[in-house]
C-alpha positions as CSV (number, residue, x, y, z in Angstrom):
1,X,-37.0,-42.6,-71.4
2,X,-35.5,-45.8,-72.7
3,X,-34.9,-48.9,-70.5
4,X,-31.1,-48.7,-70.9
5,X,-31.0,-45.1,-69.7
6,X,-33.2,-46.0,-66.7
7,X,-30.9,-48.9,-65.9
8,X,-27.9,-46.6,-66.2
9,X,-29.5,-44.1,-63.8
10,X,-30.2,-46.8,-61.3
11,X,-26.6,-48.0,-61.5
12,X,-25.3,-44.5,-61.0
13,X,-27.7,-44.0,-58.0
14,X,-26.5,-47.3,-56.5
15,X,-22.8,-46.3,-57.1
16,X,-23.5,-42.9,-55.5
17,X,-25.1,-44.5,-52.5
18,X,-22.2,-47.0,-52.1
19,X,-19.7,-44.2,-52.3
20,X,-21.6,-42.0,-49.8
21,X,-21.7,-45.0,-47.4
22,X,-18.0,-45.5,-47.8
23,X,-17.4,-41.8,-47.2
24,X,-19.5,-41.9,-44.0
25,X,-17.5,-44.9,-42.8
26,X,-14.2,-43.1,-43.5
27,X,-15.5,-40.0,-41.7
28,X,-16.5,-42.2,-38.7
29,X,-13.0,-43.8,-38.8
30,X,-11.3,-40.5,-38.9
31,X,-13.5,-39.3,-36.0
32,X,-12.5,-42.3,-34.0
33,X,-8.8,-41.7,-34.7
34,X,-9.1,-38.1,-33.7
35,X,-10.9,-39.1,-30.5
36,X,-8.0,-41.6,-29.8
37,X,-5.5,-38.8,-30.4
38,X,-7.3,-36.5,-28.0
39,X,-7.3,-39.3,-25.4
40,X,-3.6,-39.8,-25.9
41,X,-2.9,-36.0,-25.6
42,X,-4.9,-36.0,-22.4
43,X,-3.0,-39.1,-21.2
44,X,0.4,-37.4,-21.9
45,X,-0.7,-34.3,-20.0
46,X,-1.9,-36.5,-17.1
47,X,1.5,-38.4,-17.1
48,X,3.4,-35.1,-17.1
49,X,1.4,-34.0,-14.0
50,X,2.0,-37.4,-12.3
51,X,5.8,-37.1,-13.0
52,X,5.7,-33.6,-11.5
53,X,3.9,-34.8,-8.4
54,X,6.4,-37.6,-8.1
55,X,9.2,-35.1,-8.2
56,X,7.7,-33.3,-5.3
57,X,8.4,-36.3,-3.2
58,X,11.6,-37.7,-4.7
59,X,14.3,-35.3,-5.9
60,X,15.9,-36.6,-9.1
61,X,19.3,-38.2,-8.7
62,X,20.6,-36.4,-11.7
63,X,19.9,-32.8,-10.8
64,X,21.4,-30.4,-13.3
65,X,25.0,-29.6,-12.4
66,X,25.6,-26.7,-14.5
67,X,27.6,-24.3,-12.4
68,X,29.7,-23.8,-9.3
69,X,28.9,-20.4,-7.9
70,X,25.6,-19.1,-6.9
71,X,25.0,-15.5,-8.0
72,X,23.0,-12.7,-6.4
73,X,19.6,-13.7,-7.7
74,X,19.9,-17.4,-7.2
75,X,17.9,-16.3,-4.2
76,X,14.5,-17.7,-4.9
77,X,12.2,-14.7,-5.2
78,X,8.7,-15.5,-3.9
79,X,9.5,-19.2,-4.5
80,X,10.7,-18.8,-8.1
81,X,13.7,-20.4,-9.7
82,X,16.1,-17.7,-8.7
83,X,17.1,-17.7,-12.3
84,X,18.5,-14.2,-12.6
85,X,21.7,-13.7,-10.8
86,X,22.7,-10.2,-11.8
87,X,25.8,-11.8,-13.3
88,X,25.8,-10.6,-16.9
89,X,26.5,-6.9,-16.8
90,X,30.1,-6.8,-15.8
91,X,32.5,-8.1,-13.2
92,X,34.2,-11.4,-13.1
93,X,31.8,-14.2,-12.2
94,X,31.1,-17.8,-13.0
95,X,28.2,-19.7,-14.5
96,X,25.6,-20.5,-11.9
97,X,22.5,-22.6,-11.2
98,X,19.7,-22.2,-8.7
99,X,19.6,-25.0,-6.2
100,X,16.1,-24.4,-4.9
101,X,12.7,-25.7,-5.7
102,X,9.2,-24.7,-5.2
103,X,7.1,-27.1,-3.1
104,X,9.8,-29.8,-3.6
105,X,9.8,-29.5,-7.3
106,X,13.2,-29.0,-9.0
107,X,13.3,-25.7,-10.8
108,X,14.9,-24.8,-14.1
109,X,18.2,-23.2,-13.7
110,X,19.5,-20.1,-15.2
111,X,23.1,-19.9,-16.1
112,X,25.6,-17.2,-17.1
113,X,29.1,-17.0,-18.4
114,X,31.6,-14.3,-17.2
115,X,31.2,-11.1,-19.2
116,X,33.4,-10.5,-22.2
117,X,35.7,-7.5,-22.2
118,X,34.3,-5.6,-25.2
119,X,36.6,-2.6,-24.7
120,X,39.8,-4.4,-24.1
121,X,39.5,-8.0,-25.4
122,X,42.1,-10.6,-24.7
123,X,44.8,-10.9,-27.3
124,X,44.4,-13.9,-29.7
125,X,47.6,-16.0,-30.0
126,X,47.9,-18.1,-33.1
127,X,49.7,-21.4,-32.8
128,X,51.6,-22.9,-35.8
129,X,50.5,-26.3,-36.9
130,X,50.8,-28.6,-39.9
131,X,48.2,-28.6,-42.7
132,X,47.3,-32.2,-41.6
133,X,46.5,-31.1,-38.1
134,X,44.6,-28.1,-39.4
135,X,42.4,-30.3,-41.5
136,X,41.8,-32.7,-38.7
137,X,40.7,-30.0,-36.3
138,X,38.5,-28.4,-38.9
139,X,36.9,-31.7,-39.7
140,X,36.2,-32.4,-36.0
141,X,34.6,-29.0,-35.6
142,X,32.4,-29.4,-38.6
143,X,31.4,-32.9,-37.4
144,X,30.3,-31.5,-34.0
145,X,26.6,-30.7,-33.6
146,X,27.2,-27.4,-31.9
147,X,30.4,-26.1,-33.4
148,X,29.4,-26.8,-37.0
149,X,27.0,-23.9,-36.7
150,X,29.9,-21.4,-36.5
151,X,30.9,-19.2,-39.4
152,X,33.8,-20.2,-41.6
153,X,35.9,-17.3,-40.5
154,X,35.3,-18.2,-36.8
155,X,36.2,-21.8,-37.4
156,X,39.4,-20.7,-39.2
157,X,40.4,-18.6,-36.2
158,X,39.6,-21.4,-33.7
159,X,41.8,-23.7,-35.7
160,X,44.6,-21.1,-35.7
161,X,44.4,-20.6,-31.9
162,X,44.2,-24.2,-30.7
163,X,47.3,-25.3,-28.8
164,X,48.8,-28.8,-28.4
165,X,48.5,-30.8,-25.2
166,X,49.5,-34.4,-24.4
167,X,48.3,-36.9,-21.9
168,X,50.0,-40.2,-21.0
169,X,48.0,-43.4,-20.8
170,X,45.7,-43.7,-17.7
171,X,45.8,-39.9,-17.2
172,X,42.6,-38.1,-16.4
173,X,41.9,-35.4,-19.0
174,X,38.5,-34.3,-17.7
175,X,37.2,-35.3,-14.2
176,X,33.5,-35.5,-13.5
177,X,32.4,-32.7,-11.1
178,X,35.5,-30.5,-11.8
179,X,35.0,-27.0,-13.2
180,X,35.8,-26.8,-16.9
181,X,36.8,-24.0,-19.3
182,X,38.6,-25.9,-22.1
183,X,37.3,-27.8,-25.2
184,X,39.5,-30.5,-26.8
185,X,40.0,-32.1,-30.2
186,X,41.6,-35.5,-30.3
187,X,44.4,-35.9,-32.8
188,X,46.0,-39.2,-31.7
189,X,45.1,-41.9,-29.2
190,X,42.0,-43.2,-27.6
191,X,40.0,-42.0,-24.5
192,X,37.3,-43.6,-22.4
193,X,34.2,-41.8,-21.2
194,X,32.6,-42.7,-17.9
195,X,30.0,-41.3,-15.6
196,X,29.7,-42.3,-11.9
197,X,32.5,-44.8,-12.5
198,X,30.4,-46.5,-15.2
199,X,31.9,-46.9,-18.7
200,X,29.9,-45.1,-21.4
201,X,32.0,-45.0,-24.6
202,X,35.4,-44.8,-26.3
203,X,36.5,-41.9,-28.5
204,X,39.3,-41.8,-31.1
205,X,40.9,-39.1,-33.2
206,X,38.9,-36.4,-35.0
207,X,36.4,-35.9,-32.1
208,X,35.5,-32.8,-30.1
209,X,34.7,-33.1,-26.4
210,X,34.1,-30.7,-23.5
211,X,32.3,-28.2,-25.7
212,X,29.8,-27.0,-23.1
213,X,32.8,-25.4,-21.2
214,X,33.4,-22.9,-24.0
215,X,29.9,-21.4,-23.4
216,X,30.1,-20.8,-19.7
217,X,31.8,-22.0,-16.5
218,X,30.3,-25.4,-15.6
219,X,31.0,-28.6,-13.9
220,X,32.0,-31.5,-16.1
221,X,29.3,-34.1,-16.3
222,X,31.6,-37.1,-17.2
223,X,35.1,-38.3,-16.7
224,X,37.4,-38.7,-19.8
225,X,40.5,-40.8,-19.3
226,X,43.3,-41.5,-21.7
227,X,43.2,-45.2,-22.7
228,X,46.5,-44.7,-24.6
229,X,49.0,-41.9,-24.9
230,X,47.1,-39.0,-26.4
231,X,47.8,-35.9,-28.4
232,X,45.1,-33.3,-28.3
233,X,44.4,-29.7,-29.4
234,X,42.8,-27.3,-26.9
235,X,41.2,-23.9,-26.7
236,X,40.1,-21.9,-23.6
237,X,36.7,-20.4,-23.3
238,X,37.9,-16.8,-23.1
239,X,39.8,-17.2,-26.3
240,X,36.8,-18.8,-28.0
241,X,34.5,-16.1,-26.9
242,X,36.9,-13.4,-27.9
243,X,37.1,-14.8,-31.4
244,X,33.2,-14.9,-31.6
245,X,32.8,-11.4,-30.3
246,X,35.6,-9.9,-32.4
247,X,34.4,-11.4,-35.7
248,X,30.9,-10.1,-34.9
249,X,32.1,-6.6,-34.1
250,X,34.4,-6.5,-37.1
251,X,31.6,-7.6,-39.4
252,X,29.1,-5.1,-37.9
253,X,31.6,-2.2,-38.2
254,X,32.4,-3.1,-41.8
255,X,28.8,-3.4,-42.8
256,X,27.7,-0.2,-41.1
257,X,30.6,1.7,-42.8
258,X,29.4,0.4,-46.1
259,X,25.9,1.6,-45.4
260,X,27.1,5.1,-44.4
261,X,28.5,5.5,-47.9
262,X,25.0,5.0,-49.5
263,X,23.0,8.2,-50.0
264,X,19.7,6.8,-48.8
265,X,21.3,5.6,-45.6
266,X,23.7,8.3,-44.7
267,X,21.3,10.4,-42.6
268,X,20.0,7.4,-40.6
269,X,21.1,7.2,-37.0
270,X,23.8,4.7,-36.0
271,X,21.4,2.4,-34.2
272,X,19.3,2.1,-37.4
273,X,22.4,1.3,-39.5
274,X,23.4,-1.4,-37.1
275,X,19.9,-3.0,-37.3
276,X,20.1,-2.9,-41.2
277,X,23.6,-4.4,-41.1
278,X,22.2,-7.3,-39.1
279,X,19.7,-8.2,-41.9
280,X,22.2,-8.0,-44.7
281,X,22.6,-11.4,-46.3
282,X,25.7,-12.5,-48.1
283,X,25.1,-13.9,-51.6
284,X,27.8,-15.3,-54.0
285,X,27.8,-15.0,-57.8
286,X,30.2,-16.8,-60.3
287,X,32.0,-14.9,-63.0
288,X,29.7,-14.1,-65.8
289,X,26.5,-14.3,-63.7
290,X,23.9,-11.5,-64.3
291,X,23.2,-10.1,-60.8
292,X,20.7,-7.6,-62.4
293,X,19.2,-7.5,-65.9
294,X,18.2,-4.3,-67.5
295,X,14.4,-4.0,-67.8
296,X,13.7,-6.6,-65.2
297,X,11.7,-5.8,-62.1
298,X,13.5,-6.0,-58.8
299,X,13.2,-5.1,-55.1
300,X,16.7,-5.8,-54.0
301,X,19.7,-3.6,-53.0
302,X,23.3,-4.8,-53.2
303,X,26.6,-3.8,-51.7
304,X,29.8,-5.5,-53.1
305,X,31.6,-7.2,-50.3
306,X,34.2,-9.0,-52.4
307,X,35.2,-9.0,-56.1
308,X,34.2,-6.8,-59.1
309,X,31.2,-6.3,-61.4
310,X,30.7,-4.5,-64.6
311,X,27.8,-2.2,-65.5
312,X,26.4,-2.2,-69.0
313,X,23.4,-0.7,-70.8
314,X,21.5,-2.2,-73.7
315,X,21.1,0.3,-76.6
316,X,18.1,0.0,-78.8
317,X,20.0,0.5,-82.1
318,X,23.0,-1.6,-81.2
319,X,23.3,-5.3,-80.8
320,X,26.1,-5.0,-78.2
321,X,25.6,-3.7,-74.7
322,X,27.5,-0.5,-73.9
323,X,30.1,-0.8,-71.1
324,X,29.6,2.0,-68.4
325,X,32.0,1.2,-65.6
326,X,33.4,-1.3,-63.1
327,X,32.3,-1.5,-59.5
328,X,34.3,-3.1,-56.6
329,X,34.3,-3.7,-52.9
330,X,32.3,-1.1,-51.0
331,X,30.3,0.0,-54.1
332,X,26.6,-0.5,-54.3
333,X,23.8,-0.7,-56.8
334,X,20.0,-1.2,-56.9
335,X,19.3,1.3,-54.1
336,X,16.2,2.7,-56.0
337,X,14.5,-0.6,-55.6
338,X,14.2,0.0,-51.8
339,X,12.2,3.2,-52.6
340,X,9.8,1.5,-54.9
341,X,11.4,2.2,-58.3
342,X,11.7,-1.4,-59.3
343,X,12.5,-1.3,-63.1
344,X,16.2,-2.0,-63.5
345,X,17.9,0.5,-65.8
346,X,21.2,-1.4,-66.4
347,X,22.9,-4.8,-66.4
348,X,25.2,-5.7,-63.5
349,X,27.4,-8.7,-64.3
350,X,29.9,-10.5,-62.1
351,X,33.3,-10.1,-63.8
352,X,35.8,-11.2,-61.1
353,X,37.4,-14.6,-62.0
354,X,37.1,-15.6,-58.3
355,X,33.4,-14.7,-58.2
356,X,31.6,-11.8,-56.4
357,X,30.2,-11.7,-52.9
358,X,27.3,-9.2,-52.3
359,X,25.5,-8.0,-49.2
360,X,21.8,-8.0,-50.0
361,X,18.6,-6.6,-48.5
362,X,15.1,-6.6,-50.1
363,X,12.5,-3.9,-50.0
364,X,10.0,-5.7,-47.7
365,X,12.7,-6.5,-45.1
366,X,14.0,-2.9,-45.3
367,X,10.5,-1.3,-45.0
368,X,9.5,-3.5,-42.1
369,X,12.8,-2.7,-40.3
370,X,12.5,1.1,-40.9
371,X,8.8,1.1,-39.9
372,X,9.6,-0.8,-36.7
373,X,12.5,1.5,-35.8
374,X,10.5,4.7,-36.7
375,X,7.6,3.8,-34.4
376,X,8.0,5.8,-31.2
377,X,6.4,4.4,-28.1
378,X,4.9,7.3,-26.2
379,X,2.9,5.4,-23.7
380,X,5.7,5.3,-21.2
381,X,7.5,8.6,-20.5
382,X,10.7,9.1,-18.6
383,X,9.2,11.8,-16.4
384,X,7.0,9.1,-14.9
385,X,10.2,7.6,-13.4
386,X,11.1,10.7,-11.4
387,X,7.4,11.2,-10.4
388,X,7.1,7.6,-9.1
389,X,10.4,7.6,-7.4
390,X,9.7,10.9,-5.7
391,X,6.3,9.7,-4.3
392,X,7.8,6.4,-3.3
393,X,10.8,8.0,-1.6
394,X,8.5,10.3,0.3
395,X,6.5,7.4,1.7
396,X,9.4,5.2,2.6
397,X,12.2,7.7,3.1
398,X,12.1,7.4,6.9
399,X,11.4,3.7,7.1
400,X,14.0,1.7,9.0
401,X,14.8,-2.0,8.8
402,X,13.8,-2.3,12.4
403,X,10.3,-1.0,11.5
404,X,9.7,-4.3,9.6
405,X,8.2,-7.4,11.1
406,X,9.0,-10.7,9.5
407,X,5.9,-13.0,9.1
408,X,6.9,-15.9,6.9
409,X,9.5,-17.0,4.3
410,X,8.4,-16.9,0.7
411,X,11.7,-18.3,-0.8
412,X,15.2,-19.5,0.0
413,X,18.2,-19.5,-2.2
414,X,22.0,-19.4,-2.4
415,X,22.4,-15.7,-1.2
416,X,19.7,-15.5,1.4
417,X,15.9,-15.4,1.7
418,X,12.8,-13.6,0.7
419,X,10.6,-12.8,3.7
420,X,7.0,-11.7,3.9
421,X,7.1,-8.6,6.1
422,X,4.8,-5.8,7.4
423,X,5.5,-2.4,8.6
424,X,4.9,-2.3,12.4
425,X,2.6,0.7,12.1
426,X,0.6,-0.7,9.1
427,X,-1.0,-4.2,9.1
428,X,-3.2,-3.5,6.1
429,X,-0.6,-4.5,3.6
430,X,2.5,-6.6,3.2
431,X,5.8,-6.5,1.4
432,X,8.5,-8.9,0.2
433,X,11.9,-8.3,1.7
434,X,14.8,-9.9,-0.2
435,X,18.0,-10.3,1.7
436,X,21.4,-11.0,0.2
437,X,24.7,-11.8,2.0
438,X,27.3,-9.2,1.3
439,X,30.2,-11.6,1.8
440,X,28.9,-13.9,-0.9
441,X,28.2,-11.0,-3.3
442,X,31.9,-9.9,-2.8
443,X,33.1,-13.5,-3.1
444,X,31.4,-14.0,-6.5
445,X,32.1,-10.3,-7.5
446,X,28.5,-9.4,-8.1
447,X,28.6,-5.9,-6.8
448,X,28.0,-4.2,-10.1
449,X,25.1,-6.5,-10.9
450,X,23.3,-5.9,-7.7
451,X,23.6,-2.2,-8.2
452,X,22.3,-2.6,-11.8
453,X,19.3,-4.7,-10.6
454,X,18.6,-2.0,-7.9
455,X,18.7,0.8,-10.5
456,X,16.5,-0.9,-13.1
457,X,13.9,-2.1,-10.6
458,X,14.0,1.2,-8.6
459,X,13.3,3.2,-11.7
460,X,10.6,0.9,-13.2
461,X,7.2,2.4,-13.1
462,X,5.1,-0.3,-14.8
463,X,2.1,-2.2,-13.5
464,X,3.5,-5.4,-15.1
465,X,6.8,-5.2,-13.2
466,X,7.3,-5.9,-9.5
467,X,8.1,-2.6,-7.7
468,X,11.1,-1.9,-5.6
469,X,10.3,0.5,-2.7
470,X,13.4,0.8,-0.7
471,X,16.8,-0.8,0.0
472,X,18.6,-1.3,3.3
473,X,21.9,-2.7,4.6
474,X,23.4,-3.9,7.8
475,X,26.8,-5.4,8.6
476,X,25.9,-8.7,6.9
477,X,23.1,-8.2,4.4
478,X,21.7,-6.0,1.6
479,X,17.9,-5.8,1.6
480,X,15.4,-5.0,-1.1
481,X,11.9,-4.1,0.0
482,X,9.5,-5.0,-2.8
483,X,5.9,-5.3,-3.7
484,X,4.4,-8.7,-2.5
485,X,2.7,-10.8,-5.1
486,X,0.7,-13.4,-3.2
487,X,-0.9,-15.2,-6.1
488,X,2.1,-17.4,-6.6
489,X,4.1,-18.4,-9.6
490,X,2.6,-18.9,-13.1
491,X,4.9,-21.9,-13.3
492,X,3.0,-23.7,-10.5
493,X,-0.5,-23.0,-12.0
494,X,0.7,-24.2,-15.4
495,X,2.0,-27.5,-14.0
496,X,-1.3,-28.0,-12.1
497,X,-3.4,-27.4,-15.2
498,X,-1.1,-29.1,-17.8
499,X,-1.5,-26.3,-20.3
500,X,-3.6,-23.2,-21.0
501,X,-6.1,-22.4,-23.7
502,X,-5.7,-19.6,-26.3
503,X,-7.5,-17.1,-24.3
504,X,-5.6,-17.6,-21.0
505,X,-2.3,-17.7,-22.8
506,X,-3.2,-14.5,-24.7
507,X,-3.8,-12.7,-21.4
508,X,-0.5,-13.7,-19.8
509,X,1.4,-13.1,-23.0
510,X,-0.2,-9.7,-23.2
511,X,1.1,-8.9,-19.6
512,X,4.6,-9.8,-20.7
513,X,4.4,-7.8,-23.9
514,X,3.4,-4.7,-21.8
515,X,6.4,-5.3,-19.5
516,X,8.7,-5.7,-22.4
517,X,7.4,-2.6,-24.1
518,X,8.2,-0.6,-21.0
519,X,11.7,-2.1,-20.7
520,X,12.7,-2.0,-24.4
521,X,11.5,1.6,-24.7
522,X,14.4,2.3,-22.3
523,X,16.9,0.0,-24.0
524,X,16.7,-2.5,-21.2
525,X,17.0,-6.2,-22.1
526,X,15.5,-8.7,-19.6
527,X,17.0,-12.0,-20.7
528,X,15.4,-14.5,-18.3
529,X,11.7,-14.9,-19.3
530,X,10.0,-18.1,-18.1
531,X,6.9,-19.0,-16.1
532,X,9.0,-19.2,-12.9
533,X,9.7,-15.5,-13.2
534,X,6.0,-14.5,-13.6
535,X,4.1,-13.9,-10.4
536,X,0.4,-13.3,-10.0
537,X,-0.7,-10.4,-7.8
538,X,-3.9,-10.8,-5.8
539,X,-6.0,-9.6,-8.7
540,X,-4.6,-12.3,-11.1
541,X,-2.5,-10.0,-13.2
542,X,1.0,-11.2,-14.0
543,X,4.2,-9.2,-13.0
544,X,7.7,-9.7,-14.1
545,X,10.2,-10.4,-11.3
546,X,13.9,-11.3,-11.0
547,X,16.0,-8.7,-12.8
548,X,19.4,-10.2,-12.2
549,X,20.0,-10.7,-15.9
550,X,18.5,-7.3,-17.0
551,X,20.9,-4.9,-18.6
552,X,20.7,-1.4,-20.0
553,X,22.1,-1.3,-23.5
554,X,23.6,1.6,-25.5
555,X,21.5,2.6,-28.5
556,X,21.9,0.0,-31.2
557,X,24.6,-1.9,-29.4
558,X,24.7,-5.5,-28.4
559,X,25.9,-7.4,-25.4
560,X,27.9,-10.6,-25.5
561,X,27.5,-12.5,-22.3
562,X,26.0,-16.0,-22.4
563,X,23.1,-15.9,-19.9
564,X,19.5,-17.2,-19.5
565,X,17.7,-20.5,-18.9
566,X,18.8,-23.2,-21.4
567,X,15.3,-23.9,-22.9
568,X,14.7,-20.1,-23.5
569,X,18.1,-18.8,-24.8
570,X,18.1,-17.4,-28.4
571,X,20.5,-18.9,-31.1
572,X,22.6,-15.7,-31.2
573,X,23.3,-16.0,-27.5
574,X,24.4,-19.7,-27.9
575,X,26.6,-18.8,-30.8
576,X,28.1,-15.7,-29.1
577,X,27.1,-13.5,-32.0
578,X,26.0,-10.6,-29.7
579,X,22.4,-10.1,-28.7
580,X,20.0,-7.2,-28.0
581,X,16.3,-6.9,-27.1
582,X,15.4,-9.2,-30.0
583,X,16.5,-12.1,-27.7
584,X,13.6,-11.2,-25.4
585,X,11.1,-11.7,-28.4
586,X,12.6,-15.2,-29.0
587,X,11.9,-16.1,-25.4
588,X,8.4,-14.7,-25.7
589,X,7.7,-17.2,-28.5
590,X,9.1,-20.0,-26.4
591,X,6.9,-18.9,-23.5
592,X,3.8,-18.9,-25.7
593,X,4.6,-22.4,-26.8
594,X,5.1,-23.6,-23.2
595,X,1.9,-22.0,-21.9
596,X,-0.1,-23.6,-24.7
597,X,1.4,-27.1,-24.4
598,X,2.9,-27.3,-20.9
599,X,6.4,-27.9,-22.3
600,X,8.9,-25.6,-24.0
601,X,9.6,-26.4,-27.7
602,X,13.3,-26.9,-27.2
603,X,14.2,-29.5,-24.6
604,X,17.1,-32.0,-24.5
605,X,18.5,-34.5,-22.0
606,X,21.2,-32.0,-21.1
607,X,21.9,-28.3,-21.8
608,X,24.2,-29.0,-24.8
609,X,21.5,-31.1,-26.5
610,X,19.0,-28.4,-25.8
611,X,21.2,-25.8,-27.4
612,X,21.7,-28.0,-30.5
613,X,17.9,-28.4,-30.8
614,X,17.5,-24.6,-30.6
615,X,20.1,-24.1,-33.4
616,X,18.1,-26.4,-35.7
617,X,15.3,-23.7,-35.5
618,X,11.6,-23.5,-34.8
619,X,10.7,-25.1,-38.1
620,X,12.2,-28.4,-37.0
621,X,9.7,-28.5,-34.1
622,X,6.4,-30.4,-34.4
623,X,3.6,-28.2,-33.1
624,X,0.8,-30.0,-31.2
625,X,-2.7,-29.9,-32.8
626,X,-4.1,-27.8,-30.0
627,X,-2.0,-24.8,-31.0
628,X,-4.1,-22.8,-33.4
629,X,-2.8,-21.6,-36.8
630,X,-2.5,-17.9,-35.7
631,X,-0.7,-18.8,-32.5
632,X,1.7,-21.1,-34.5
633,X,2.4,-18.3,-37.0
634,X,3.1,-15.8,-34.2
635,X,5.4,-18.2,-32.4
636,X,7.4,-18.8,-35.6
637,X,7.6,-15.0,-36.3
638,X,9.0,-14.5,-32.8
639,X,11.4,-17.4,-33.0
640,X,13.1,-16.4,-36.3
641,X,16.7,-17.4,-36.5
642,X,17.7,-13.9,-37.6
643,X,17.1,-11.6,-34.6
644,X,16.4,-8.6,-36.9
645,X,13.6,-10.4,-38.6
646,X,11.7,-11.2,-35.4
647,X,8.3,-9.6,-34.9
648,X,8.3,-6.8,-32.4
649,X,4.9,-5.3,-32.9
650,X,3.2,-8.2,-31.3
651,X,0.0,-6.4,-30.5
652,X,-0.8,-6.0,-34.2
653,X,-0.6,-9.8,-34.9
654,X,-3.8,-11.7,-35.9
655,X,-3.6,-13.9,-32.8
656,X,-4.4,-10.7,-30.8
657,X,-7.3,-9.6,-33.0
658,X,-10.1,-8.4,-30.7
659,X,-7.9,-8.5,-27.6
660,X,-8.7,-5.5,-25.2
661,X,-5.2,-4.0,-24.8
662,X,-6.7,-0.9,-23.2
663,X,-8.5,-3.0,-20.7
664,X,-5.3,-4.8,-19.9
665,X,-3.3,-1.6,-19.4
666,X,-6.1,-0.1,-17.3
667,X,-6.5,-3.4,-15.4
668,X,-10.2,-3.5,-16.1
669,X,-9.9,-6.8,-18.1
670,X,-11.0,-9.8,-16.0
671,X,-8.0,-12.2,-15.6
672,X,-8.6,-15.8,-16.6
673,X,-7.5,-17.2,-13.2
674,X,-8.3,-15.5,-9.9
675,X,-5.9,-16.6,-7.1
676,X,-7.2,-17.4,-3.7
677,X,-5.6,-14.8,-1.3
678,X,-7.5,-14.4,1.9
679,X,-5.5,-11.6,3.4
680,X,-2.3,-9.4,3.1
681,X,-0.4,-12.1,5.0
682,X,-1.8,-15.2,3.3
683,X,1.2,-17.3,2.1
684,X,-0.8,-20.4,1.1
685,X,0.4,-20.1,-2.5
686,X,4.0,-20.6,-1.4
687,X,6.0,-23.4,0.1
688,X,6.6,-23.7,3.9
689,X,10.2,-22.9,4.8
690,X,11.9,-23.3,8.2
691,X,12.8,-20.1,10.1
692,X,16.1,-18.5,9.4
693,X,18.8,-20.3,11.4
694,X,21.6,-18.0,10.3
695,X,23.6,-16.2,13.0
696,X,22.8,-12.5,13.6
697,X,25.0,-9.8,11.9
698,X,28.6,-9.6,13.4
699,X,29.7,-6.4,15.0
700,X,32.3,-5.6,12.4
701,X,31.3,-4.6,8.9
702,X,32.1,-7.7,6.9
703,X,31.8,-7.9,3.2
704,X,30.7,-5.0,1.0
705,X,30.4,-1.4,2.3
706,X,28.3,0.2,-0.3
707,X,25.8,3.1,-0.6
708,X,22.8,0.7,-1.2
């Protein structure tokens, strides 16, 4: 081998050694950076825990002031947030917030708007206005972080319905602490915004303010004073919500009517057609655009929503395409693509001068939807309900309120208390007795909601849902005798630990999935999932509590009331588009994120900021490094913006590969955390509350006389 070659080899070896040394240094540097990131993550978790401990001693000065009336389940159940409230299923009620805390810690508050009248909606009154005013209102709405998410038809109707109001200089337009139901748009003048008598900002024309009030009844968080004479446009919450509901119902009816005219859809049940209508996407084509080309492969089905198209066929021995016919609104094409025949047999060309709008669905979405709807859950059968109720009624049918002995208080809230009780003749077990003041139920018109909660809980026969055994009443209170879960709130354990690992989160998520499967198989939507509403029984299994927001839906139908806990509400709830059980799957994704990180993905300084973050979507959220890829993928599939696209067959996802679902259902799976419960009367996992200082029931029957 020549000297030059040898020298060249030595040079290459030296260069290789140098590069390997540099690579090792870079790896060491990256390792140091990763170690520093891990230290910072640990520091953030530590600081979060320290803040939480501090909150146990000092209550925040700026406690959420989101509502004025406590509803039935603002009562803290076993020390939980009292988030429910049974205030979404009917009746006239107001937004509410729990005012209680567990062991001194402020709890997240669930809120609710008054229910919308779906059968007899309020009339919409259009108010004449100049084109200049219309453009100003529209511009203000499109410039607002929340209202810009509304559909163009909804914005147009809001502009139509806004009415003029005027305020003289120095007048108070909105007063901090007052209850609000109106949103305003400034047209002329200048206003000053203050909080606690401290100046915050000045607003001029073309701005929206007070928008939280159109979602639900809430206290104003700032004062807005006219600095000059002002001209404004206003709209009431009921009008706004009627517009939102009406446009959604009209669209749903129109789309399902379209689908009924398509041969492959005509035999499908109404609820399936409604689901398909929810995933139809509107696509626009300009005149002359080829929507479909003959010979091309495709998997998309189209319904014409607006405009006209022409159908042509290319003939082998003719240069010109042969015209077949013209299609217009309500006509459809490409239906064979949904069944697998993906070779297009004709051209479809937009021929309307104003363009063509089509409703579109692809084969994958269609197949996923049909497969999901066709899967019949047989694990839970309706006859179990009567069997469970029969045996329960037999055991407790002769039990009287006087047979119960109160031992301790597990929770206190706006409507009463939850007491730990035992039956005088049986000291081997304990129960939770929830008591609610009839007068307050009547005052806030919650009668129907209490009955709905009683019905849903009384019929529930699921190991992952707290059982209701019997109800009582006296002159002053309604009572619910329930299963006692002495392991405490999952919320408290999460805060103590900072966050859970994959395995622990998988177990608790699995418990919730089982509870949801049971409820959803009966068309019951839960609507207030959060760690505060998950209690551990003495074995460490999680049970769902607080059914104040639960509602039984008609097949395929939606409900329209804004309710839930701000960090957990789904986009369609915020935007008043109507929601169904898909909203529960959104909240399941949020729960997974919070269990894995200690913080929900969507959090803002106030509810409106939180809602705006939610509307930006899960893809705008930065996932911490400790969330594994499969967990991240599942969370994103659960938190899809389109409710119909959310994953409902959670058990089949990769994140649950190897998980022992049978062991979970049979309760043979060992829970990740075993609570310390020494006896049937051990309340050490709950706060200490003073004894009930309320006066005994009056002689007369005050409040609500009901067959409870």
